[in-house]
N, C-alpha and C positions, 0 to 999 in steps of 0.2 A: 418412489417412498409414502407413506402416508405424514400428516401432521404429528405423528405423536412420536414417531421416530427423528423426525427432523430436528423438533423442540428438544430430543436431547443432545444432539449432536452440536446445539446453537453456544454462543459464549452468552457470559452470565450478564451481561450488558444487555442482550435482547428482553429482560425485563423491562427496559426502559424503552421498550421499540415506536421508531418514530415513524413515519411514512417515509419512504428510502427518495419523492422526488424531493421533498422538503429540504430534507437532510442533506442533499446535495448540493440545492441551490445555495442552503447557509454556508455548506462546507466550501463553495466556490468564493463564496465574498469571502467568507473570514481568511482566504488566499490569496484573493490579489486587496485585501487593506492594508497591508503595509505597505503597499509599493505607493500608497499616496501620505502614509504617516511625513511628518517634520519634526515632532516633537518626542521626546524618550520616553516622556509618559504614558503617551499611546502603545507604544513598544511592550512597555511596563503590564499596562491596563490588558492589552488582549494576551499578554503572555500568562496574568491570573487566570484572565478567562481561558483559555483552552487550557490550563493544570484544573481548573476547575469542571470544565467539560470531562476531562479524561477521569475524576475522580467520582464522578454524579453515574458515566458508564461503569463504571467497575473495572476499568482498564489496568491489569495489575502490572506490576515492576517489572518482570520479567519482560513483556513485550514492549516494555516502552524501552529496555535496556538493549532486545534485538533490536529494535528501531532505532536505535542510537547508533549501534554497532554497524549497522547496515548502513545507514546514511555518510558513517564516515568513510564505510572500505567505497560505498559507489558514487557519492559527489565530496566529501571531502579529498580523498586522494589524489584523484583527477584534478580538482580545483590548485590545489597546492603544485601541485607536477605543471600545471598551466602559469603560475604564478612564477616559477622558477624560471620557463624557458622565456617569459616573459622580461625576465629580471636580464636574461642571458641576450635576447635580442638588444633590450636596452643599453647593456653594455657595449656590443659590439655598435651598434647604429647610432646610439645617441637621439634616435625618433622619439618626440615628444610624445608619441603614439602608444608606446610600452614606457611611459615612466609608472613611476609606483606613484599611484593616489592615496599610500596611508590606510593606516590596521581600521583606523574605523570607516570607511570604505568598504574593508573585505569583510569586518566584522559583521556590517548591516546587510550584504548581500548574503553574507550567510544566514544571519537569522531569518531574511526574506523566504532562501531556500529551505530551512528547516523549517519554517511553519509549512510552508507547503506539504512537505513530506511528511511532516506531523500528523497533519489534518489528513493526510490522504491515509496516512495508519488507523487514524481512528473511525474512519470513514469503512472502510475495507473491513477491518474488525469487528465494529455493530452491526454491518448488514451482512444480511445472507447472499450470498453469491446469487442464488436464482433469483433474488429479489432485483439486483440490479442486472442481471443478464434479463430478465422482463421488461427492465424501464428499454433496454436498449432496443429491444425486438419492438415496441410501441413506439419509440423515437424513428426507428428505420423504417416504420409501416407502409409510410408511403413507397419506398424502394422496393419494398417484398412485394405492393400490388401493380408496381412495374416491370415486374419478373424477375428481380435481382433475386438471388438463393439469399437471402440475406439472412430467414429462418433458419435453415441450413447451416449455415455457417455458427450461426448463436448455439445451435444443437450440438452441435460438433464440441465447441468450447468448453460447456456445460457437461457432456459428456466425460472428457477430459480430465472435468475438475473430482468429478465424479471418480471415476476410476482413479487417481489418486488419490484421494480422500482414503480409498478402501483400500487399497495396498500400500498407501504411505509405512504405516508401522513394518509392514511384510517386509519390504524394501530395507526400510533402515536395519530391523534386527538381522536379515541376510548379510548386510553388507558388513556390520558391526562384525560377525562372524568369518567372514573372509578375511575382513584386515587382520585379525588376532592371528589368521592363520600363513601369513604373510610377515610379521611382525616376529622377532626374535625374544626369547625368554632370557631373565636373568638378569646377567652382566651387557647380554647384546641386545633387550630390549628396543633401544634408539636405531639398530640396524634395520634397516627395511630390503627386505627381498624385491627385487624392480621388475624383474622376473615375475615375481607373483602378485605385485601393484599390478602389473599389464593385463595379466591373466583375469584380473577382478574387473577391470575395464574393460574388457572383452565379453565376460559374461555379463556384465551390464548393458552392453550394447544388444546382447543378442535378447536378454529378458525384452529388453525396448521392443524390441521385434514385436516379440510374444503379445504385449502389451498394447500394441497397436493394431494387432488382430481384433483380439477383446475389444478394443474401442469401437471399432469398427461394427462388429454386429452388434454391439449397443448400440450403436448409433439408427441400426437398420430397424431395430426393432422395438424402440422407445419413440414416444411422441412428443412434440417439445411441450406439452399440456402438464408432461408429469416430469417436467425438468425444471421447468420456470415457470413464474405468473408473477405479475404485476398489477397492483389495483389501487386506484389512486384513494387513501382513508384517512382524512383530517380527521384527528385524535385531542384530547385535551392536552397530551403532552406536545404536539405540536405547536399549539397554542403558546404552551411554557416557554419553547424553544424560540418561538418567533419573538414573542414578549423578550424574552432577555437579549437575544440578540440588537432588537430593535434599541432597550439600554444603551447598551455597550455602544450601541451607532451614536448615539445620543450624545453621549458620555464624549465619545472620542472627538465627536464633531463640535464641541463646545471647546474641548483642550484644543484643538486646532485652530482655532480660529481666535482664541487667547481669553474666551468671554471666562474661561477655569484657568486659575493659574497665568 
């Protein structure tokens, strides 16, 4: 895939492209910052900063809504289920270890988890997968030199990602057509043919085996250089990002130490 074709598929945020390593370091620092906060003003300042980052990178509302929904399904539902089980254990055992610590503590934990989730979404939405895999390749280079086939594993991952991108819309359309054939019309539009759905699932499994063969052929004939690469490059955008982060860190440090307010 040449650079022109790749640029067509990149997100609009790529017009603000930063070095992937610098962006990763900043993302990790932003993720861990809330665990050191004591002041509510620090949380508010960090929230405003992250909203500004999303606006600068032109992350659309739909992406943020999908991120929020996935956070609710993957994190909130299991978390609240755990709280419910914790309350049940406390009710029957009266063990202080299971005592409810208050809504403030719960909201604080959820906010910290959401910050990690939100920043992860921002990072991977604005960083090409080939850049991230390229960084992993550089990071695991010593293991590769020792004889571990790390590069081969990374190549397989990148091939799977490439194949999924190429076949994603096709699978979605095929699945939609098949689902419409097993759903009734008119008054019976909510009556689903269970046998038909099971057939759809079987077809998807069979198709997945066919995709595995195609991925294997792709892995055998493609070289790592065609799939991913990373070269450190410091630009003005990286300097601005570092300066803004340092300004945020200084402001939070002043707040946490009582120098401001």
